[in-house]
N, C-alpha and C positions, 0 to 999 in steps of 0.2 A: 554742872554740865556733864552729861553722860557721854562717854566715848565709846564708839562702836568699833571693834577690831574686826577687820575682814581678813580671813586667812585664805591665801591664794595657793593653789597647788602649783608644783613645779611645772606640770604639763600645761596648766592654764597660763602661767607666766611666760613660758616659752612661746605659746601660741599667740599671745598678745604683743610680745616684744618685737620690735623692728619688723612690723608687718607680718609676723608669724614665721620669719625665716628660721628662727631657732627651733620652732616646732617641726618645720619641714626637715631640718637636719636630724632632729631627734627621731622622727618617723623613718627617715632613711636608715639610721643606725639600727632601729628596731627591725626593719625589714632585712637588713644584712644578718642580724643575729638570728632571725627566724630562718633565713636560708641556711645559715651554718648549722642550726639545729636540724633542719631538714636533711642536710647531707649526712649527719650521723645516723638518722633514722631510715634512710632509703632502703636498707636491707633488713630492718627490724621485722620480726614476725608480725603478720597482719591477719586479722580475722577473715575467714572465708565469707562468701556471700550467704552461705547456708551450711548446715552441718556436713562436713566432709566424710566420705568413706575412706579416702586415701590421703595420707599425709606426705607421701614421698612417691617419686616416679623413677623407674629404671627402664630405659629403652635399650633393647638388644637389637641393634641394627644389622641386618643381613644385607650388606651392600651387593647389588647386582640383580636380585630378584630370584628367590627360591621358587621352585616349581611346586604348585599345589598338588599336581598329579603324582608327585614323588614323595609327598610329606603327609598331608592331612585330608586329601579329598580323592578317594579312589574313583576311577572311571572305568568300570568294566566294559562299557560300550566302546571306549577308546581302545582298550586292549583288544577287543573283538575285531575291530576294524583296522588293526595295525597294518601299515603299509599301503593303505588306500590313498589314492591321489586326491588332493583337495584343490588348491588354486595353483596354477602354474606348475612348476616343478617342485611341489611340496608333498610330503607324505605324512599321514597320521602316525604318531609315535607312541608306543605303549609305555606304561610305567616299567621301570627296571627292578622294582622291589616288591616283595610280598606284603600283603596287608593283613592286619589283625584288628579286632575290636579290643580295646585296652581298658583295664580297670573295671570298677563297678559301673561306670557311666557308659561303657561300651563305645567310646570315641574311637574312630578309625585313625590309626597312626601306622605308617609304613615301617618296615624293618630298617629303613635308612636311619630313623631317629629312635634307636632302641632305648636310649636314656630318657628322652622326653616321653616315650611311651610309658615309662614308670610313673610319671607324674600327670598322666592324662586326666585324672580326676580333679586336678587343680586348674585345668585349662578351659578358657572360654574361646572357642575357635570361630573366627569370623571368615566364612568362606564365600561371602558375597561382596568382597572388597572390590572397589574400582576407583580409578583416578583419571586425570585428564590427558596425560601425555606419556609416551613410551620411550623417551630418550633419557638416559641416565641423569644428566646434570639437571635439567628442569624438573624431572620427577623427584629427584632427591631434595631439591629446594622446596618443592611443594610439600613433600613429606615432612620436612623440618619447619617450614615457615608458613605454609598454607598458600604460597604464591610461587609460580614459576616464571612470572613476568617481571616482578619488581623486587627490590631488596626490602625485606620485611623482617621483623623480629622473629626469632626462632621460638618453637614451643617452649623450650626450657627458659628462655628469657621472659616469656609471658607468665609462666608459672611462678618464677622468681619475683616478677613485678607484682603479681597478684597476692602472693603469700609471704614474701620475704623468706628469711632463713633463720635457723635456730642455733647456729654456731657462728660466733663472731670471729673465729680464728681460721675458718675454712671457707672456700668458695661455696656459694649457694647452688652452683650449677657447674658440673664437670663433664667434659667430653673426653673419653679415653680412646686413644688411637683413632682420631677422626681422619677421614680421607683428606688429602691435600688438593685433590681435583674434585670434579663434580660439585662445584659450589664452594669447596674449601671452608674457610672460616665463616662464611655466611650461614652455614648449616648450624652453627652454634652462636651466631652473632646476635646483637641486640638492635641493630639498625637505628631507628630514631628513638628507641627507648633510652633512658640514661645508661651510660656505659657500664655502671655497676652490675647491670643485669645480664651482661654477656657471659657466655660460658668460658671456663678456664680449660684450655686443652692440655692434655698430658700425653706426650709422645705423638705419634701419628701412625697412619695405617702401615707405613713402611718400617716402623721402629717397634721391636718387641717391647711390651710394657715393662719387662724386667730391666731393660736398658734405658728407661725413661729418665731424662734429666730435665727438670722444670727450669726454664731459662730465668735468670735473674733472681733465683730464690736464695742463692748463697753469695756471700761477699768475702772473698779471700783476703782483702786488704784491711777491712775495718771490723772491729768487734762490735758486739750488740750496742754498747753504750755510745760508741762513735757513730754508728749507723743512726741511732736515735737522734743524736744531735744534728747530723746532716739532714735527716728527714724533717726535723722541726723547722730548720731553716727553709727547706724547699716548700714545706706546707704553709709557712707564713707568707711566702711569696704567692703561692697558689690562692690563698684566701684573699689576699689583697686584690689579685687579678679577678677573683670571683665577685668581689664587691662592686665591680663595674656594672654587672648585670645580675642582681640577685635572683632573678627568675630563670636564668640559664643554668640548668642542672648539670651541664657537661663538666664543669670544673668540680662540682660536688662529687661527681663520679670519679674523677681523677684522685681527689683527696682520699675518698673512701677506699679506692683500689690500692693506693700507696700504703695506707694504714693496714689494710687486710693483708697485703703482701708481706709487710713487716712481721705481722703476727703468724703468717703461714710458715715462716722459716723453721719454727719449732714444731708446729702442729701437723703440717702436711707430711713431712718425712716419716713421722711416727705412724700415721695412718697407712702410708704406703709400705711400711716395713711388715712383711708377712712372716718374719722369723718367730713371732710369738704364737702363731697359729699352730695347732696340733698337727702331727703328721697325718692323722686320720682325716682332718679337714682338707689338707693339701691333696691327699689322694682322692677324696670325694670329688674335688673340683678338677681332677686330672692334671694337677700341677707337678712338673718333674722335668728335669733336663732331658731333651730328646723326645719328649712326648708331643704329638701334634696338637694336643689339647692344652698345652702349657700356657700359651699366650692368652687365649680367650678365657681359660679357667682363671688366670690371674686377674683379668679384667673383672670377671664376675665376682670374685672374692673381694676385690677392692671396692666394687660397687656396694656390696653388703656392708663392708667396714665404713664406707663413707656415709651411707644413709643412716647407719647406726649412730654415727657421730653428728648427725644434724644436717648433712648436705641434703638439699631439697630434691635435686634431680641429677641423675648420672646416666650418661649414655655410653654403652659399650659397642664397639664397631668391629665387624669382620668383613672380609672380602674373600672370595671372588665368586659369587654365585651366578655368574654370567656365562653359562655354558651354551653357546650357539652350536658348539660341537664338543665331543668328548664329554657329554653330560654325565654319564655314569661315573667316570673317574672324578670329574670335577665336583659333583655333588657328594660323592663318597669322601673326598678330601675335606670339603667344608664341614660335613657332618662330623668327621673325626676331629675337626678343630673346635667345633662349638657345642656339640650335643651334650657332652658330659658336664661341661661347666654350666650350661643353661639349666639342666635338670638339677644340678647341685645347688644352684642359687635358689631355686624354688623350694627344694627340701630344707636348705639351711634357714631361709626366711620363715618357713613354717615352723621348724622346731624351736626357733628363737622367739616365736610369737610376733613376728614382724610382718607376715604375709597379709594378714587381714587388713592392715592399713598401709601397705605398700603396693602400688600398682606396677606390674611388670608387663611390658609390651614387647612382642617379638615379631619381626618381619622385615621385608625389603621395600623398595620404592615402587615395585610392581611385581608381576608374576611372569609366567612363561606360557608360550602358545602350545596347543595340543599337536601341532605339526611342525615339520622341519624341512630344510632344504638339503639335509644330509642324507645321502642314499643309504647309509648304514643305520638310519633311524636312531642316531645317538646325539641329539641336540634339540634345543628349543629356543625360540626367539622371544623378544620382549612382548608382554601382554599387559596393557593397562586396563583392559575391559573386565577382567575377572581374576582374582587371586585371593590368597589366604594370609591372614595375620592372626595372632592370638594375644589374648590378655589373660592375666592371672592376678589373684589377690584383689585388694583394694575395692571390694564392693561389687565384683562381677560374679555371674553364675559359674559354678564349678562343674566340670565335666559336661560342658554344653557346647553345642555347635549351632551357629546361627547363619542362615543363608546357604546358598549353593550356586555353583555355575551350571551351565547346561550340560547335557550328557557327555560332551567331549571336553569340557573345560575351557571353552572359547570366551564366554562372557558371563557375568553375574546375572542370574535370572530370579533368584529368591533372596529375600532378606538383604537387599542391596544396601551397602554401606559405603558412601563416598568418603574420601579422605577428610573432607570438611566435617562429616558426621563423626568420624573417629576422633578428630580434635575436639569437637563439642562434647563428646562423651568423656574423654579424658579429663577435660576441665571440669565437667559436671561431677565426676567422681572425686575430684580434689576440692569440691565445694565452691567452684567458680562458675558463674553464669557466663557462657561464652558470648552472649549478647551484651552483657553488662561490663565485661572486662575490656575496657576501651582506653585508648590514649589519644589525646588531641594533638595532632601534628599537621602543619601546613593547612590549617583552617578546617579540618574535618576530624571526626573521631574514627580511629582505626581499631580493628580487632583481629584476632588470629583467624577467625572464620570469615572475615570480610562481611558479605551480606548473605552468606550461605550457612548450611550446617543445621542438623537436628541431633538431639540427644537420642541415642539408640536405646530406648527404654527396655527393649526386649532382652538385653544382655545384663540388666541390672539385677542384682540379687535382692 
C-alpha cells in the first residue's frame, strides 16, 4: 500500500484551523509588522516623479512685503509723476534709490541691495507675481501652504512628504526664526500629513539665532544610556498603542520623531556650531557682534550647513518690511540686515558646487503700492496685485527677468505668476508633479496647489 504524504504550510494550517481564526491573527500581526516597517521608512529618501533639477530648497522669507519699486523693478513714470494725487488722500511715491543695470545680464537692481546686485547674474526675477489677499496673516498662510482659508500642510511638509530626507540624524525640514504671529506654527506645520513631515523650528522671529536653544534637545538628569532605556520603554508603549489601528500613521510619526530627536542631540548642535567656519566665511556673511547683518547672516550660513548635511528644506526669516510710513529708513534697515547674507549664500553655494541643484527663493507674502497716504511721500501700503520675488540655482534661468507690473507698479500685467504657479514650479524643479503629489484625507485627494497652478516653463533653464 502506497502512502501519500501531504505537506501543509503553516499559513494553510492557520487558515484552516478553527475556522481560520489563527490565520486572521497571523494576518493582523503581519499588518502590524508592516505598519512598524512603514514608520521607519516614512522619512526615507524617495525617488522623484521625474528627474529633478533641484535636490534641496532654501526659502529666504522677507516678512511684511518688500517694495518692487525699491528693489528689482524701476518705475521711471512713477518717479516722473511723484506727488500726483490718486484716489482719496493718496499720492504717488517715487523710488528712494538710484538704479543700475547689473552684471553681464543687465538686470535692474537698485542701490538699496548693493550685495544682491553683485550676484544679479544668478537671479531669476519674477516681476509679475500676484496673490489673492493683502492682509499679512492670510497672505503668509497662502505663501506657505497654498491656502488662506483652511489649515493645510506647508510647502516644506509637501516637499518632505514627496522626497523624504537624506540624513537620519537631522530634521528634513527646518524653519529658522519663524514668526510667532501671522499663522505661527501653521506656516511650517504638516496639518493632515503625518506629523513627521512638519518643520522643526529653531528660535523665533524675536530671538536672535545665536541665542537659539532647541527645546527638549538636552537632558540634564539622564546620560545617553539612561535616556535610551527610558525611550525604549516609552516606544514599546507607543508601538502597542499603534497596534490598535495600524493604518493610523500618527503614532508612527510620534515614534519616528522621538527617535530622530534622540539622534539630534549630538548631530544638530554640531551643525549649528559656526566656530569651525573660517573668519573669511563669517565676514562674507556679515557675521559679527554688533553688525546689523549678524542674525540673518547666521541664518543663511546655517542654511548652507544644513542642506550640505542632507536637510531637504530650510527657511530663513526676516522682518519687518512693512513700511506704511518711514519707508526709506525701514527698507534701509532691512537691507542692512539681509542683503549681505543673502548674496553670500548665493556665492557660497556657487563656489561649493551646490547652487546648480539647490533652489533658493527670496520674497515676501506680497508687495507694496505705488502710492501712499503719507504727505511726505515716505510710505507704501500692501499690494497683492503685483510684486516681485526671485529664484536662483536649481534649474532656473540665470540673469533673467520674467513679467512686469504696469507703468506705476500697481498690478502685474505681463508674465503673470500666481502663488499657485510659483508652488507648482518649485515642486516641478524638485522633480515633483504638483498634480500628482497628493494625500488622501477626509475622503478626497489634497495637493499643495489644490485645483490650481501651472508650471512657469518660461523661467526653466
